[in-house]
C-alpha positions in Angstrom: 89.9 133.5 104.7 91.0 130.8 107.4 94.1 130.5 105.4 94.8 134.4 106.5 93.4 134.2 109.8 96.0 131.2 110.3 98.7 132.6 108.1 98.7 135.9 111.1 98.6 133.2 113.7 101.5 131.6 113.0 103.7 134.7 112.9 104.0 134.0 116.1 104.8 130.6 117.8 101.6 130.1 120.0 103.5 129.9 123.7 103.9 126.1 125.3 102.3 127.4 128.4 98.7 128.4 126.2 98.9 125.0 124.1 99.4 123.3 127.9 96.4 125.1 128.7 94.1 123.6 126.2 95.4 120.5 126.5 94.3 120.4 129.9 90.5 121.9 129.2 90.4 119.7 126.0 91.2 116.6 128.7 88.9 117.6 130.9 85.9 118.3 128.3 86.8 114.7 127.1 85.9 113.1 130.5 82.7 115.2 130.6 81.6 113.9 127.8 83.3 110.4 127.5 79.6 109.0 127.5 78.2 111.3 125.2 81.7 109.8 122.2 80.7 106.3 123.7 77.2 106.4 122.1 77.6 108.5 119.1 80.5 105.6 118.4 78.4 103.1 118.8 75.9 104.5 116.8 77.6 105.1 113.5 80.2 102.1 113.5 78.9 99.5 115.6 81.2 99.9 118.6 80.2 98.7 121.6 80.1 102.1 124.4 82.9 99.2 126.3 84.5 99.3 123.6 84.3 102.6 123.0 85.6 104.4 126.8 88.7 101.3 127.0 89.7 101.3 123.7 89.1 105.3 122.5 88.5 107.3 124.9 90.4 105.7 127.5 94.1 106.0 125.4 93.2 109.6 124.2 92.7 110.7 127.6 96.0 108.7 128.8 98.0 110.7 125.6 96.9 113.9 127.1 98.5 113.8 130.2 101.6 111.8 128.9 101.7 115.3 126.3 101.1 117.3 129.6 104.0 115.6 131.4 106.8 115.5 128.5 105.7 117.9 125.8 107.5 121.0 127.4 110.6 119.1 127.9 110.7 116.9 124.2 110.3 121.0 122.8 112.9 123.1 124.3 115.9 124.5 123.1 118.9 122.1 123.2 122.6 123.0 123.3 124.7 120.7 120.9 128.3 119.6 122.4 130.8 118.6 120.7 131.8 119.4 116.9 135.4 119.0 117.8 137.7 121.9 115.4 134.4 123.3 114.2 132.8 123.8 117.9 135.9 126.7 118.8 134.1 129.7 119.2 130.6 129.0 118.0 127.1 127.9 120.1 124.8 126.1 118.4 121.5 125.4 119.7 118.5 122.7 118.3 115.4 124.4 118.3 112.0 122.7 117.6 109.3 125.0 116.0 105.8 124.6 114.6 105.5 123.4 111.1 102.8 125.9 109.8 99.3 124.7 108.8 98.7 121.0 109.6 95.6 118.5 107.9 94.2 116.2 109.4 92.6 113.1 107.4 90.5 111.1 110.3 90.1 107.7 110.4 86.7 106.3 111.7 88.2 102.3 113.0 88.7 104.0 116.0 87.2 107.8 116.0 87.8 108.9 119.1 91.6 108.1 119.8 93.3 108.4 116.3 92.1 111.3 115.4 92.6 112.8 119.1 96.2 111.9 119.4 96.9 113.2 116.5 95.4 116.4 117.3 96.9 116.5 120.3 100.1 116.2 119.0 99.3 119.0 116.2 98.7 121.7 118.5 100.8 120.9 120.6 104.0 121.3 118.4 102.8 124.4 117.5 100.8 124.4 114.5 97.2 125.8 113.1 95.4 122.3 112.2 92.6 121.4 109.5 90.5 118.3 111.4 88.0 116.0 108.7 86.4 114.1 110.0 85.4 111.0 108.2 82.3 109.9 106.8 81.6 107.3 108.8 81.8 108.8 111.9 80.4 112.7 112.1 79.1 113.3 114.7 81.7 111.2 116.6 84.6 113.2 115.4 82.3 116.5 115.3 81.7 116.5 118.7 85.0 115.9 119.7 86.0 118.8 117.3 83.6 120.8 118.8 85.2 120.1 122.3 89.0 121.0 121.2 87.4 124.3 119.4 85.6 125.2 122.6 89.4 124.9 124.4 90.8 127.1 122.1 88.1 129.7 122.1 88.3 130.0 125.1 91.9 130.8 126.0 92.1 133.3 122.8 93.3 136.0 122.1 96.7 133.1 123.1 96.1 131.9 119.4 95.9 128.2 119.5 94.2 127.3 115.6 91.7 124.6 115.2 89.2 124.2 112.1 86.8 121.3 110.9 85.3 120.7 107.6 83.1 118.8 105.9 83.2 114.6 106.8 82.8 113.6 103.3 85.0 112.4 100.7 84.2 115.0 98.2 85.1 118.3 100.5 88.4 115.8 101.6 89.3 116.0 98.0 88.6 119.8 97.4 90.6 120.3 100.8 93.8 118.2 99.9 93.8 119.9 96.4 93.1 123.1 97.2 93.8 124.5 100.1 97.8 125.5 101.5 99.1 122.7 103.9 102.3 122.6 105.5 102.1 118.8 106.3 99.1 116.3 105.8 98.4 113.4 108.2 96.5 110.6 107.2 95.2 107.3 107.9 93.6 104.4 106.3 93.9 102.2 103.5 97.1 101.5 101.8 94.8 102.3 98.2 94.4 105.7 99.6 97.2 106.7 101.0 98.8 106.3 97.3 95.8 108.7 96.6 96.8 111.1 98.5 100.3 110.2 98.1 100.1 111.6 94.5 98.3 115.0 95.5 100.9 115.8 98.4 104.4 115.2 95.8 102.3 117.4 92.9 101.7 120.0 96.0 105.0 119.4 97.6 103.7 118.9 100.4 105.5 117.1 103.1 102.5 113.7 104.7 102.6 111.2 107.2 100.7 108.5 106.0 99.2 105.8 108.9 98.3 102.5 106.8 97.4 99.1 107.6 99.6 96.8 108.6 98.7 92.6 107.7 100.5 91.2 110.7 101.1 88.0 112.2 101.3 86.3 115.4 104.0 83.7 115.5 103.8 81.0 118.2 106.9 79.1 119.6 107.4 75.9 120.4 108.3 76.9 124.0 105.1 79.5 124.3 102.8 79.4 126.4 100.4 78.1 124.0 96.9 78.3 125.4 97.9 82.0 126.7 99.1 82.9 123.3 95.4 81.8 121.8 93.6 83.6 124.0 95.8 87.2 123.5 95.5 86.4 119.8 91.6 85.6 120.0 91.7 89.5 121.6 93.4 90.9 118.8 91.8 89.4 115.7 88.2 89.9 117.9 88.1 93.3 118.6 87.1 96.3 117.4 85.2 93.5 115.3 88.8 92.5 113.8 89.2 96.1 112.5 92.3 97.1 113.7 95.4 98.3 111.2 97.7 96.7 114.0 95.4 93.5 114.2 96.9 89.9 113.8 95.4 88.5 110.9 98.0 85.3 111.2 99.4 82.5 113.3 102.0 80.7 112.3 102.1 78.1 115.3 105.3 75.5 115.5 104.1 72.5 115.0 104.8 71.2 118.8 102.6 74.2 119.9 99.8 73.9 117.2 97.5 71.6 119.4 97.4 73.3 122.4 96.9 76.5 120.6 93.8 74.8 118.3 92.1 73.2 121.1 92.1 76.8 122.9 90.9 79.2 119.8 88.1 76.5 119.5 86.6 76.7 123.3 87.0 80.6 123.1 85.0 80.8 119.6 82.5 78.7 120.8 81.6 81.2 123.1 82.5 84.7 121.1 79.4 87.2 120.5 78.7 87.8 116.5 81.3 91.3 115.6 78.9 94.0 114.1 81.0 95.7 111.5 80.7 98.6 110.1 78.6 98.5 107.2 77.2 95.2 105.3 80.2 95.6 102.5 82.7 94.9 105.0 80.8 92.0 106.6 80.4 90.3 103.3 84.2 90.7 101.7 85.2 89.2 105.3 82.7 86.7 105.4 83.7 85.5 101.6 87.7 85.8 102.2 87.2 83.4 104.4 85.0 80.5 102.2 87.5 80.9 99.6 90.2 79.9 101.8 88.4 77.1 102.8 86.8 76.2 99.3 90.8 76.1 98.3 91.9 73.7 101.1 91.4 75.3 104.2 89.4 74.0 107.3 86.7 75.9 110.2 88.0 75.7 113.1 84.7 75.0 113.9 83.8 72.4 111.3 81.2 74.9 109.7 81.4 78.8 108.2 78.2 80.6 109.9 76.0 82.4 107.1 76.5 86.4 108.2 73.3 88.6 109.2 73.6 92.4 107.4 77.0 93.5 108.6 76.8 90.9 111.5 79.2 88.0 111.6 80.6 85.3 113.7 84.5 84.9 114.5 86.0 82.9 111.6 89.5 80.1 111.9 90.5 79.3 109.3 92.9 76.1 109.5 95.8 75.0 107.2 95.3 78.1 105.6 96.2 78.0 101.4 99.5 80.3 101.5 98.1 81.6 97.9 94.4 82.7 99.5 93.3 86.3 100.3 92.8 85.9 103.5 96.9 84.4 104.3 97.7 87.5 103.3 95.7 90.0 105.4 93.6 91.3 102.2 90.7 92.0 104.8 89.1 94.4 107.5 87.2 92.0 110.0 86.9 88.5 112.5 88.6 86.4 110.3 91.9 85.1 111.2 94.1 82.0 109.1 96.2 80.1 110.8 99.1 77.7 109.6 101.1 74.9 111.6 105.3 75.7 110.3 107.7 72.7 111.3 110.8 76.3 112.6 111.4 79.5 113.4 112.8 80.3 109.6 110.0 79.2 108.0 107.2 81.4 110.3 110.0 84.3 109.1 110.0 83.1 105.4 106.4 83.2 105.6 105.9 86.1 107.7 107.7 88.1 105.1 106.0 87.7 101.8 103.2 89.4 103.1 104.2 93.1 102.2 102.8 94.9 105.1 103.7 95.2 108.6 102.6 97.5 112.1 103.0 94.9 114.7 104.7 91.6 114.7 103.8 89.7 117.9 106.0 86.6 119.2 105.0 84.3 121.2 108.2 82.7 123.3 109.4 82.1 127.6 112.8 82.9 125.4 112.7 86.5 124.4 116.0 87.4 122.6 117.3 89.9 120.3 117.8 88.0 117.5 114.3 87.1 117.3 113.9 90.8 117.4 115.8 91.8 114.7 114.3 88.8 112.6 110.6 91.2 113.0 112.6 94.5 112.4 114.0 92.9 109.1 110.3 92.5 108.0 110.2 96.4 108.2 107.8 95.9 111.5 107.3 99.6 113.4 106.1 97.5 117.0 107.5 93.5 118.1 105.5 92.7 120.8 106.7 89.7 122.7 104.1 87.6 124.6 101.3 90.6 123.9 99.2 91.6 121.4 98.0 94.5 120.5 97.7 96.1 124.0 100.9 97.9 124.8 100.7 99.9 121.9 98.0 101.8 123.6 101.1 102.9 125.9 101.0 107.2 124.9 104.8 107.0 124.7 104.3 104.5 122.3 105.2 105.4 118.0 103.9 103.9 115.0 105.8 104.1 112.5 104.6 102.8 108.6 107.1 101.2 106.0 106.3 100.5 102.0 102.7 99.9 101.9 102.3 100.3 105.2 102.9 104.7 104.9 105.7 106.2 106.5 106.7 109.0 109.2 106.0 108.6 112.5 102.7 109.2 114.7 102.1 109.2 118.6 104.9 109.0 120.9 108.2 111.5 121.4 108.6 110.9 117.6 105.3 111.8 116.5 105.3 115.2 118.3 108.9 116.0 116.8 107.8 114.5 113.5 104.9 117.2 113.5 107.8 120.3 113.8 110.9 121.3 112.3 114.0 121.9 113.7 115.9 125.2 113.3 119.9 125.2 114.7 120.9 128.7 115.5 124.4 129.6 115.7 126.3 132.0 118.2 130.2 132.9 117.0 132.1 134.5 119.2 133.0 138.4 118.0 137.0 136.9 118.5 136.7 134.5 115.7 138.2 136.2 112.4 137.1 135.0 109.2 140.0 133.8 107.4 140.3 135.6 103.4 143.9 135.6 102.3 145.6 132.5 101.3 147.2 130.8 103.8 151.0 130.5 104.1 152.6 127.2 103.8 152.8 126.9 107.6 149.3 127.0 107.8 148.8 124.6 105.3 150.8 122.0 106.7 149.3 122.4 110.3 146.0 121.7 108.1 147.5 118.5 106.9 148.9 117.1 109.8 145.7 118.1 111.7 143.9 116.0 109.0 146.1 113.1 109.2 145.9 113.3 113.6 142.1 113.1 113.6 141.1 110.1 113.4 143.2 109.4 115.9 142.1 111.8 117.8 138.6 110.7 117.4 137.4 107.6 119.6 137.3 104.5 118.3 133.8 102.8 116.9 134.7 99.4 118.6 135.5 101.3 121.9 132.6 101.8 124.8 132.8 105.7 126.2 133.3 105.7 129.6 131.1 106.9 132.2 132.3 110.4 132.5 132.6 111.2 129.1 129.5 109.9 128.5 127.8 111.8 131.4 129.9 115.1 130.0 128.4 114.9 126.5 125.0 114.2 127.9 125.3 117.1 130.4 126.3 119.2 127.1 123.8 118.1 124.9 120.9 118.5 126.8 121.2 121.6 128.1 118.4 124.3 127.6 119.7 127.6 127.0 117.5 130.7 128.2 115.6 130.6 124.5 112.2 129.8 125.0 108.9 128.5 122.0 
C-alpha cells in the first residue's frame, strides 16, 4: 500500500513552496516540543536535558532555518554556459530532481539532530521518505517523526510523504531487504554500515553511509596548549564521548605537552561522571583504558577509577602504547589517548595509521594551507584549526566519510544535492541541421584545422582568468531559466 501511494506521489514533484511550508511547520513544532524531546533523550540514552537542547535541538532548528533561506536557490534550474563549438545552437539547463523513495536508518547518539537534518534534506530535495528509528531512542525519534508527519498532513494533498517503521533491528533488516528504495541513508558503526552496503549492492540501491571517525587532535609547539586542552577535554567528554567526530587521541609536540597535560589534569579533577548509553558501552571503554595502562600507559590522575553500571569517569591515558586499542580509537566513550611527538611529521605519521577520519583538529598560531592539505591527505572530511567539533554544527558544513568512515555526503549544500539527481535538458535551435551525408574534403580539412586550433584558442590552465571573463562565465552558468521545480 505504502509503495503504491508513494509511487503516485512521486509522479508529480512536490512543489518547492509546499516543501518550504512543511519545513516551517516542522521547525515550529520542534520549538514547541523541545522540552519533551530533551526529556525523552535523557530518559532513553542518558543525555542531559541541557545537552539535548544545545547539541541536538538547536542545531536542527538552525539547519531548518538555513534550508528555508537557501534550498530554493540551491535546487533551482541553472543554465550551463560555454561548450565551444558544441554549444552553438544548443541550450543546456541543469535541473535537480528528487531521487524517489529514501530510507533513513537513524542512529541514537544524537537522536534529534542527526535524523532530523537527514529528514529535512530528503524532504526538501522532493523525496518520499521512510524512517527506521533507532532501537535505543524509539520514543525520542517517535515524537520527532510524529511532528514531521503532522506538519505534512496539514498540507495535504500537496504530497509531502513521510512514513515511520518500527524501531527494532529486525524491522530494519526486513525493510532494507524487502521494500523498494532509491537511496538509503545510514549513520552508525563501520560494521553495521558494511552489512547495509552489502544489501544495497545486491539490490543496486545507492547509499550514503555516515560512519564513525577515530580522529586526532594535533597540538603543535606554538599552540596555546591550555586552550587546546580545554577544547579537547570538551570534545572527548561531550555526550559522554559518544560523538563520531570526537578526538580519540591527542598528539602533542614535546614543547607543549607539559602545559597541555597540566590543564587536562586540572579539568579532570573536577569533571563529573558520564552516563553512557548502556552498561556494555561503559564496560568496553573502561576495559580499553585498563588494557592500555597495563601495556605501559599512565592514567593522568594516577589511578583508574572503577565504573558504576553505565556511569564512567572521564579517563586520559598518557604515553598511550601505539599498538593499543585505545590509541586506535576502538571505543565510543569518554577516554582519551595522549602521546608526545617530536615533530609535525611524526604527528601526521601516527595520525595516518588510524584508517578512520572525519574531523582532524590542528592547534597552532599559524594555520596554513600546507597543514590543511596534510590533514586532507589522510581523508579527513573536516579540518579544524584551533577548534574541536563545534564548527561542524554550522548548518552549511557538510560531512563526507571516506573509506572505513563511509561514503557520500550529509548536511550543507552537498548533503542536500546528494539526495537529488541531476537531469540535463537541452534545447536545439531549429536552424541547426543534422549532417547525414559524407563530408566533402573541404569540410574535412576545416575540421582538421579546428582540432589543431582548439588547444591554442583554449585558455591556459596556468593562466588566471580575467575578472571580466570570470564574471561573464558566472552570469551565464548561474542564470535561472523559466522552468520551475
